[in-house]
C-alpha positions, 0 to 999 in steps of 0.5 A: 721108471723115467726120470722127471725132466727139469721143466716139470721138476719142482723148484728148489726152495732154500730158507723159504726162497724159490731158486728163481727168486734167489737168482732175481735177487742176485741179478738185482745185486749185481745191477746195484753193484754195477751202478755203484761202480759206473756212477762212481768211477765210470763204465771202464771200472765195471769188470766182472770181478769188480762187480762180483766183489762189490755185490758180495757174490762169487763170479760164477753168479755173474754168468748166471745173469749176464753173458758179459760186461756189456749186458750188465752195462745196458742193465744198469743204464736201463734201470737208471733210465726207467727210474728217470721215466718213472719220476717224470711221469709221476711229476706230470700227474702233479703238474700245474695247469698253466703251461710254463708253470708245468714245464718248470715243475717238470724240470724242477723235479727232474733236476732234483732227481739227478742231483739227489745222487750224483751217480744218476747224473753221471750214468744218464748223461756222461757214461751213457754217451761215452761208453762204446758198449752203450752206443747202440742202446744209447740210440735206442734210448734216444728214441724212447725218450724222444716219444716220452717227451713228445707225450709230455708235450701233448699232455701239457699242450706245449706245442704251438697252435701251428704244430703238427705231429712232425713238429711235435716229434722234431721238437721232442728230439731237439729238446732231448739233445738240448737237455742232454748237453745242458745237464752234462755241462751243468752237472760236470760243473762246466757251467757255474750257475745256481740250481734255480737259474739253471732250472729256469733257463732249461724251462725257457729252452723247452718252452721256446723250442716246443713252439717251433713249427715248419709247416 
């Protein structure tokens, strides 16, 4: 009698947890461990052994989920960016109707997010730009975030009356670049201003850039 292939064999269950669920949990543990190391000590500190030790898993489980450290670094960055995007999209739903007030609200919420845990700001604005392994994924995320900013500009009517779709895309890219540099400098304490002044300044930068129109 022929044996049953792996694709049709039932998943092994241990303590009521399916094998695929256990693997997913281990992968999440490794990403959390990578976030801890990357956000605390930088991307250079993220090694297979270090992450496995931080996660409390044996090293063989690392390769169950990742081909190498580069894949893990990308997974950590993607998970952090997803959290940031969710925060922004949720903030849009609660934003005031007045345009500049809406911008201040979004900037305030995002600033609270990145300062609520120093690891978030470091992963988003420092390590994502400094780690060579993240260069390609970082460029892809610039495009993704630019599209998100463009969508926010449309929903808050941030663009000027003369702005067309190309203006929106150009301004979204300019806003992303400005914000990346501003947050990197402020979080790195190279610019010593209060949170209130920082939020106000960033809001005015977004408001000013958002009105640019070249057609």
